[in-house]
C-alpha positions, 0 to 999 in steps of 0.5 A: 650713897656715902663713899667709903673712906679708905683707911690709910696704912701707917709705915709701921703697918707696911713694914710689918706686912713686908716682913711677914711676906718677904723672904730674904734671898728668894723663896724656895720652890721646893721647901716651905721653910720656917722662919729662922731655920738653920741648915746643916751644911758639912764641908770636907772633914769629920762630923758627929751628929745625932739624927732624930725621929719625928712624928710623921705628917701626911703623905710619908710613903714609909709610915702612917701619920703620927708614927715616928720616922727619921727622914722624908724622901722626895724627888725634884725636877731641876732647871724647870721653866724660864727661871730654871728652878727646881720643883717637887715631882708630884708623881714620885713624891706623892703618887699624883700626875706630873706633867714633866714626867708625862712629857719625858715618857713621850720623849722616851717613846719617840726616841728623843735626844738622850741628854734632854730625857736625862735632864728631865729625870727626877732626882731623889733627895732626903730631909733629916732633923740633925743635931750637932752631937758635940754641943746639942744646942740646935736642931738643923735641917739637912737637905741632901741627895740620897746618892750622897748620904742616904744610900751609904746609910742604908748600906751600913744598916743592911750590912751590920752584924746581928748583935748590932742594932744600928737601925735604931740610930734615930731613937730618942732613947738608946739611939746612936751618934753617927760619925760622918766622913765627908769628902769633896768630889768633882765631876762634870765641871763642878765639885760637891761633898759626899758622905763616904764613911759612916760609923755608929757610936752609942750616945752617952745621954738620951734625949728627952721627949721635949725635943720633939717640939723643936724638930721639923715636921719634914712632910709638911715642908714640901711644896707640891704644886698642882698639875696645871700650875706646874704644867704652866711653869714647865711650858713657860706660860703664866701660872695656871694657863693651859697651852692649846696646840693644834696638831695634825689630828685637829687639822684633819678633823676640821678639814673633814668637817668642812668637806661634809658641809660642802657636800650638803650645800651642793645643789641637786639637779632637777629630775627629768620629766617623763615623756609620757606625761606630755604625749597626746592621748591619741598619740597622733598629734605631732605638734604637741610632741614637737612642742614638748621636745622643745620645752624638754631641751630648754629645761635641760640646758637651764638646769645647773650642773652639780659641783664635782665631789671632792676626792674622799681618799684624804679622809678615812674614819677607820684609818687610825693612823691618819685621823682619830676623832677621839684622839685628844693628844695635843702633842705637848705632855701626854702619855699612857699609863704603860709609860710608868715602867719606862720611868720607874726603871730609871728613878733608882739610878744612883749613878746620876750625881743628883746634886750636879746643877751647881746653881744652888748652895743647898744642892752642892753643900748637901 
């Protein structure tokens, strides 16, 4: 059979392949960024920006697919795995199971260290399509914590007068330009920027629908890993590999199984013969009786003694505290459904400075 010749790849083809698969500066673990994307990165000062609504994709919690909406809320876990990366929380972002939230719920139940529990708390962020209102040249992507902008915007909309329709700020026609007052703040050893003042100004010119082609579909940008892959990264294991840990329940179950096998393997003593079977029919033959008694003694001496049974006190199938053969808790990252209440009570806490890791310019620049 003729061998298949390997087709050689030219240097130009290799260059194209690298360009198609390489992301300069390292790929984002939370966002699937299009080529040439520009971020809105305000510093301390004043800005005039237009935030525009886009046709929503799948999974947006605030609208149906195809409806016009202006932002995408998502949640991230920070400093995950050996590389201390950020990852989208599947539970709060898309109502899927999250191994990190499960582990955090377990720690909450056990009353573990508060700093550890706090470090695992998912942080709320938002994505926006932003245009510099002074030139309207380019659509930029704004990735910022809700604490540093979205919360203030919600407050302004809720407090506006009846004759002020600020809620329509993102409409292509009749929308508003936002006047942002950005401050630089500090806390816990690092600095960050926060929008503390928001004003609304009627636009001089509406946007044409053709602008929709340039807007980012914010829902499609999120990278939401499946449970096993995220769990593997969280537990510092190779991608997708599950960690198998032996806990006390497994050890007790194995010991109980060995004990049962040992009981079954113990030899049973042979039953003693009935004296009446060896007795002469007339009952007066003493020699026969003596011979029978002698045989009986020898048999008793030769019979092996059964091994003493082990104490059953260590095993109680009805004692849920010591042994539960149906308990599949591996001691790593499991929780019950009732733990959601513990987590959800804390998710809306704006008091955490959500962009406080200081490692990522995108997080600090807001």
